[in-house]
Structure formats: C-alpha cells, structure tokens
N, C-alpha and C positions, 0 to 999 in steps of 0.2 A: 353921733354923740349920744343921742337919746337911747339908742340900743345899748350902748356901752353902760350907761347909768343903770339900766335895768338888769343887765346880766353880769356886771362886774368887769374889771379890766382883764387883760390877758393873763397877768400874773396870778390872780386869784382863781380864774377859771382853770388854768393849768395845774395849780396846786391841789385842787380838789379831786383830780383824776386818780383812780387806782392804777397801779402798774399794769400795763397792757401790751398787746402785740405792737401797738403804735409806738410805744417807747422803745421796745426791743428793735423794731425795724429802723427807727430813727438812729439808734445807737450803732447799729450795724453800718448804715450808710455813712455816718460820720467817721467811725473808726476804720473802716476799710481803706479809705483814701490815705489816712494817716499811717496805716500799716505799710503801704508801699513806699510812702515817703521815708519811713524809718528804715526800710531795707537799704536805702541809699545813705541816709544820714548816719546811722550807727555802723555802717560798713564802709565808710569812705576810705578808711585806712587800708582795707582789703582791696578796694578798687585801685588805690594808688599802687599797691604791690602787684596786682594783676596787670595793670598798664605798664608797670616797670618791666615785666617779663616780655611783653610785646615790643616795647621800644628800646630794649637792650640795656636797662639799668642793672646794677649789681643785684644779686639775689636778696629778696626781702625789701628792696628799696624801690623808688619810683618817683614820679613827678610830684614832689611834696607841695609844690605851689598849688596843687589841686585843692588842698585844704582851704587855702585863702579864697579861691574861686567859689567853693561850695558855701562857706560860711558868710562871705560877703553877699552872695546871692540871697541867703537866708535873711540877712540884715535888711537888705533893700525890700525883700518880699514882705517882711513883718511890718516895716515902716510904711511902705507905699500901698501894697495890696491889702494889708490889714486895715489901713485907714479907709480904703475904698469900700470895705465890707460895712463900715458904719454909714457910708454915704449911699450905697446902692443895694445893700441887702446881703444877708448871710448866704442865701441860696444862690444868688447871682455870682458871688465871688467864689463859692464852692465849685461851681462849674469851671470858672476861669483858672483857678488854682491848679486843678489836675491837668488841664490842657497844657499849661506852660511847664508843668512837671514832666508829663509823659512824652509829649512829642519831641522835645530836644534830646531826651535820652535815647529814643529809638533812632533818631537821625545820627546821633553820635556813635552808636553801635556799628554803623556801616562806613565810618570814616577812618582815615589813617593819618590825619593831620592833628597832632597833639594839641596845638594851640586852639584850633577850632573845637576840638572835643572839650577842652577846658572851658571855653566860652559857653558852649551849650550846657555844660554842667552848672555853670554860674546861673544861667537862665532857669534851669530846672531847680536850682537852689532857691530861687525867688518863690516858686510854687510851694516848696517845703516850708519856708519861713512863714508864708501867709496861712498855710493850712494849719500849722501848729497853734498859732495864736487864736485862730478862729474856732478850732475844735473846743477849747475850754469855754469860750464865750457861748457858742451855740448849745452845747450840752447844758450849761448853767441856765440858759433861757428856756429850755424845754422841759428838763427833768424837774419833778417836784423836789423841794428842798429837803424833805425828810429822807430821800434816798439819793440825793444828788452826789454826796461824797462817795458813796459806794459805787455809783454808776460811773463816776469819773475814774475812780480807782480801777474798776473793771475795764473801762475803755483803754486805759494805759497798760493794763496787764495784757490785753489782747494785742495792743500795738507793739509792746516790747518783745513779743514772740518773733517779730520780724528780724530781730538781731541774731539770735542763734540760727534761725532758718536761713537767713542770708549767708551766714558763715558756713553753714552746711552746703548750700548751693555752690558757694565759691570753692569749697574743698573738693566737691565732686567734679565740678567743671575744670578746675585746675589739674586734676588727675588725668582726665581724658583728653582735654583740648587746651593744654597750658598756654599756648600762644594767643588764643582767642577767648579765653574764659571770661574776660572782662566784657566782651560783647554779649554773651549769654546773660550776664548779670544785669547789664543796662536794659536789654530787651525785656527781660522778665519784669523788672520794676516799671518800665515805661508802659508796656501793654497792660499790666495789672492796673496801673493808674487810670488808663483810658477805659478799661472795663468798668471800673467803679464810677467813672464819669458818666457813662451811659446809665448805670443803675440810679444815679442821683437825679435823674429826671423825675423820679417819683417823690423827691424830697419837698417838704413844705417850706415856705418862708417863715421866719420867726414872727409869731404874732406880737411878741413884746417889741421887736424892732419896728414893726409896722405902726404900732401905736405911738412910738416916739417920733414918727414921721407924720402923725396925724391921720394915718390910714386906718381909722377905726372900723369902717365897714368891711374892708378886706380882711382885717384881723379877725373880726367876728365871724365871717364866713368860713375861714379856715378852722376856727375853734368849733364852730357848729359841726363840721365834718368829723373832726377829731372826737368830739363828745358823742356823736352818733355811733361811731365805730366802737368806742370804748363801752358804751351802754349795751350795745348789741352783743359784744364779746362776753360781758359779765352778767347779761340777763337783767339789766337794770331798767326801770321805767323812768327814773329821774336821778339826777346827781345832787349832792348837797348844795345848798345855796351858797354862793361865793361870799366870803366875808366882806363887809363894807370896806371900801378903799377910796382913796382920793383919785380923782380923774387923772389920767396920764396926760401930761402936757406935751405938746410938740416941742422937742428940744434939738439943739445942735451941739453935740459934744465937741470939745476942743482939747488938744494936748495940754494946754495951760490949766485945764481943770485938775490935772494930776498934782498941780502945785498950789492948789487953793489952800487956804488956812486950815480947813477941816481935815484934809487927807495928806498934806505934804510930808509929814513925818513918816507915815506908812509908805509913801512913794519912795522916799530916800532909802528906807530900810529894804524895800523889795528890790530896788535898783542894785544895791550893794550885794544882796543875797543872790539875785539872779545872775549878776555879772560873774561872781566867783563860781557859782554852781554850774553855769553853762561852760565857763572856761575849763573847769576841772572835768566835768562829765564828758563833754564833746571832745575836749582835747585828749583825754585818756582813751576813749573809745577809738578815736581816729588814729592815735599814735601807737596803740598796742602792738600792731604788726612790726612797726619799726623798733620798738623797745625790745621785742623778742628777737628780731633779726640781729640787733646789736649784740645780743648774748650768744650768737652763733647757732641759733636754732634754724633748721631748714624750713622751707616754706610750707610744706605739708603739715608739719607739726605746729607751725605758727597758726595756721587756719584752724586746726583742731583745738589748740589751746584757746584761741579767740572764741570758738564755739562754747567751750566750757565756761569762760568768763561771762559771756552773754546769757548763758543758761542761769547763772546766778542772778542776773537782772530779773529774769522771769520769776524765779522762786521768791525773790524779795517782793516783787509786785503782787504775786498771789497772796503772800502773807499779809500784805497791806490791805487787801480787799476785806479781810476778815476782822481787822482791828481798827480801820480808819474811823468808824463811827463810835468806837468804844474808848478811844484815847483822844484827848484834846489835841487839836492840830499842832499847836505850838510844841508840846512835849514830844509828840511823834516825830516832828521835824528835827528837833534837837537830838533825839536819840539816834535817828538815822544818820545825821551828820557826824556824830561821834563815832559810830560804828564804821562808817565809810572812811573817816580819817585814820582810824586805827589800822584797819586792814590795808588801806592804801599805803601807809608807811611800811607795813610789813612787806608788801609787794615790792615797793621801791628799793628796800634794802636787802631783799632776799638774794642769796648767792647761787641758788640752784633751782632748777625747775624739772619736775619729774613728769614724764608723759609715757 
C-alpha cells in the first residue's frame, strides 16, 4: 500500500504511458481471439447452410435450431464466465474462454451426429459470449483514455474482417468439397482459437483489476515491467509523475450495482439499446443466407453475396476508426442507427438482387 501511495495507482500509471509496442502486442492478443470467435458468430447462417448440405436439407436451408444453440451459449457465457472474470481475473478467463471455444469445434468437425454437433456449438458459444464482454473491459483497463476510443474501434475493425474472410472460406470450401465444407470451417476456427490461446501465455493480468482485489504489490510489479519496456523503447530516463489520485479500495462488484440510484437510468437505456441492436445485427447476419435462399438464389451466389454484405461491415468500421474521436459518441451512434435503418428497409423491400 505504501508503494502504491508513492507511485500512484494503476490507472494513473497506465494513463501516462506513450503508445508503445506493449500496447500493440496487447491489442493483438486480445483481438486475435475475438477474431476467430467472430468467424463463427457472424457466419453461423453459413454454417447452418453448409450443415444442411451434409444432412440432406433443401438447398440454402439447414438445422435452424443451431441459431438458438449458438446464441443461448453466448448468453450463458456472458452471464457466467463474464462474471468469473471479475472474480478470478481477466487473464485467467481469457485462457479458459478460448479452450471452451476451440476444443468443441474441433471435436464437432469429426462427428456425424447433428444433435451432438449442436450441443458442442452451444458450448463453443459460451466461449464466444465470455470473450466478447471481456474484450471491451480489458482494452478499457489497459489503453490510455486519450486513445482508448480509437483503439477499441481499431480492434473491432480487425475483428470484423473475420466476417468476409469466413464467407470467402465457405465459398471456396463449398465449391470443392460441398458435403464436408462445414468441417473445414469448424476446424479453421477451432485451431485458430487454440493457437491464440498459446500466444496468450504472454499476456499480463490487468493491474487495475488486481488493485480492486487488494493485490497492490502484484499490480505494481506488473506496472514496473511495463514502464521499463516503454521507457527503453522510447529512450526515456523517466516518465511523467502520476497525477494524484485516491487510493483504490478493495471492492466486490455486484450485478445489483447496475441498478443503483446513480446509474440505473443509463443501465435501462443500454439494456434496451443492446437488446434491439443485438437482435437486429446477429439476427440479420445469421439469417442472410436463408433470406437469399427464399428468393431462389443458389448457394454459391448466396455465399458470394454474403461476402459482399460483410465487406460493408469492414468498410464502415474502417471509416469509424477515423471519426470516432472527432464526433461525440451519442451523435455518431444516432447517425449510424439511422443509416442502418434506412438501408435495412431498402434491403427488406427490394425485389431483385444482381450478382
């Protein structure tokens, strides 16, 4: 505790750091796992279509129940494993998330029982749900606030590349091995997740989280190593003195804190927004292949069109990287919702698709 009072707490010590390789390496380790999660998450509709080919469903159709297995898995992962990250640490749960994501997918790829495959994808979905909520938290705790918005936007831009790349992989696999293309898809995502799991052994624990648990000495040792590497990289003999701050007290967060008098209005607003945003976004991306199949488009064109749609996600995300710190978050959000709504209605009522 004495050491903390001399050097400042983790927040202030992290805020004074210039952007360095440490930040970029951290961002890569966080983003890479979410990238492979997103290969599955935003291409679940494609997986349904590919499984449909193998199990004899009509063209462009498939075991639609898989949507429920995936998203219920995400729900349980976010609620249960996300909570464990507050209890046992960001780094600890980051290892666990990718294990329960990658291993079930690889096992599922070698099976032929649809019910067991769906169950394994449910388990994998738990890893996806936990990874998503933890990514935002971990980046916010490590990145300096003056660049935090741009780094989060960059992380999501990198992550969203998984959508068109996943669609491209599905297109190629379906062309050459149509009956087993889904196996290639699951193995690709599963092995990728496990590779990132190995890389994450180099990841640090969050000093801010350690301080909330009263582990001031451990937090300070991690910060010492970070500061040493940053000073060496930038040729600095010392860093700016941390701004005075109140000592960080050991706390135990609870879900009921979300409904405290100070923040309950914001909590309700975010619940409403995230509910409809998630339903529309994930529902749309998941059901796109089925929408297009209903219009009589063949499977090869469906995957190609899905690739085009997902490329739009990437272009929008790249645009956001450059404006996120120049436009107030509220107005940027409102504008993006309006644009999404307008083009979504045009898509819904369009009578022809040209490919």
